[in-house]
N, C-alpha and C positions, 0 to 999 in steps of 0.2 A: 504493500500500500504506500510505503514511503517513496517508492520509485515511480508511482503512477503519475501520468501526465494529464493535464487538464486541457480539454478542447476549448475553443473560443466561448462556447455557451457556458461551459463549466467555469472557466476563468472569469467570465462576466458575473456569474452568480457568486463566485468566491470573493470578488472585489466589490460587489454591490453596484455594478454599473451595467449598462446595456451591452449587447453583443456588438452593436455598431461602434461603441466606444473602443472596444477591444480591437476591432479591425482598423479603426482610424489610428490608434496608438501604434499598431503593428506596421502600418503603412508609412508612418513618418520615419524618415531616415535619421534626423537629428533630434533624438530624444533618448531618455535613459530607460525606456520600457525594455524589459528583457527580450533578447532575441529568441525566437522559438525554435524548437526542433520540429521537423515535419514527419508526419506519418502519411505517406502519399502526398496529397495536396493540403492536408489539414495541419495547421500549426498547433503546437502543444507547448505548455509551460509547466514547470514544476511549482509546487506550492512555495518552497523556500525562495525561488526567484521572485514570485509575485509578492511575497511578504516583504522582501527588501524594497521593492518598488513602492508598495503601499506605505511603508514606514516613512519613505521620503516624500510621499504625496498623500497626506491624510485626506479623507473624504470631506468635501465641502458640504456645509449645512444648507438646507433649503432656506428660503426667505422666511417661511413660517417658523422653522426651528430657530433661526437667528433672532426673530422678533420675540419668541418665547423666552429665549435665553437672556435677551436684553431686558425684558420685563422682570425676570427674576433678579437680575443684577440691580435694577432700580429699586425693587422691593427690599433687597438686602441692604442697599445703601441707605434707604430711608429709615429702615429699622435701626441701623447702626447710628445714623446721625441723630435720630430722635430718641436715643437711649437716655431718658430723663430720670432723675431721682429727686425725692423730696423727703425732708424731715417733717414728721407730724407728731404732735403731742396733744393728748386729750386728758383733761383733768376731770375727775368725777365731781358731780354736783354735791352740794353741801349735805343733802339728806339721803344720799345714796349709800348703800352698804360698803364697808371696806372690802377691798378686793382680796379675798383669800386665795390660797394656792389653787383650789378647784375652780374658782371664778376666773382667775387669771388664765388657766389652761383653756377654759371655755371661750374666753374673749380672744385669746390668741388663735385658736382654731377658726372661730367665726370670722375674724378679721382677715385671715389668710384666704379663706374661701371667698369673702366679699371682694378682695383685691383681684383674685383670679377671675371672678365674673366680669371684671373690667379689663381683662388681659394685662393685669399688672401683677407684681410679685412683691411680697413683703420680704425684704432681705434681712432685716433685723427688727426684733420687737422686744421691748423690755417693759414688763408690767410691775408696778409698785402698788402699794396699798391704796393710793388715791390718784394715780395717773398712769398713762401708757405712752411710751415713746416708740415710734416706728421709723424705719427707713424703707421707702417704697420705690420700686422702679416701675415706671409707667410709660405707655406710648403717647405719642403727640396728640392723638385724637381723644385722650382722656384728660379731663381737667382735675386739678388738685381738689377743688371744691367737691366734685362728684365723688372722688375717692373718699374724702373725709365723710361726706354724707352717707355713702354706702356702708362704710365700716362702722360708723357710729350707730347708724340705724340697725344694722344687722346684729351688733353686739347687744344693743338695748333689747331687741326682740328675744334674743337668746336667753338673756337673764330673766326676762319676764316669763318666758315659757318654762324656765326652771323654778319659777315661784320664789325667786330671791329678790325681786325688784317690783315695786308698785309704781313709783314715780319716774323721774328722769334719772338716767345713769350719768350723763355727761353734762358739764357746764356748757353754756352756749359758746363762749370764746374758745378758740383753740389755736395752737401754734402751727404754722406751715412756712417752710422756707426751702430753697434749693439746697440739696445735700452738699453741694460744693461751695455754697455761699456762706454758711455759718458753721462754726465749730461746735463740738459737743458741749464745750464749756458755756458757750453763749446760750445754747438750748437749755442747759441745766439752770442757768440764771433766770431764764424766762419762766420755766416751770415753777421755780421757787417764788418768784414774784406773783405769778398767777395763783398759786396756792394761798399765799398770804391775802390776796385781794378777795378770794372766794370765802375763806374761812373767817375773815374779820367781820 
């Protein structure tokens, strides 16, 4: 089988071209298409010879294939360019219960699910007794306000369904800033000031 020769029709199928292309390539004197051996009047080629030629001449993509590939490149470029991150901090309302370990776990799961529903990802979340701090990665077509609303609403409903909350879970004001624009220290100062304002 290794010594078998391919006829023009077989060579065309092997290279993914038409038989006419094989005859045109074979008729041109000044090209690097492998010279055939003849069985009678029929030209034949070995697969290794055709492999060498194909490696030097990769198949051209159709216009439709090029358009699809360009579209994928644009999509990847947009996704990379709009890889946004935000800091969010939510402080609990004055009359809400302290966040125990069980409640913190419930809030974390709920907020991660809420972020995923907006094609976003919670990269870091830290729950304390009276506030939650998150770093969220989100796409350009999602606003920070919608992220905050979705996560706050979902966590409030989860605690109400667990019969541990009757009123509001979160205070109305919350902290939001670009993850690259503010340091963790500045965020901590904001949370401390917000806690003092709410609890006084």
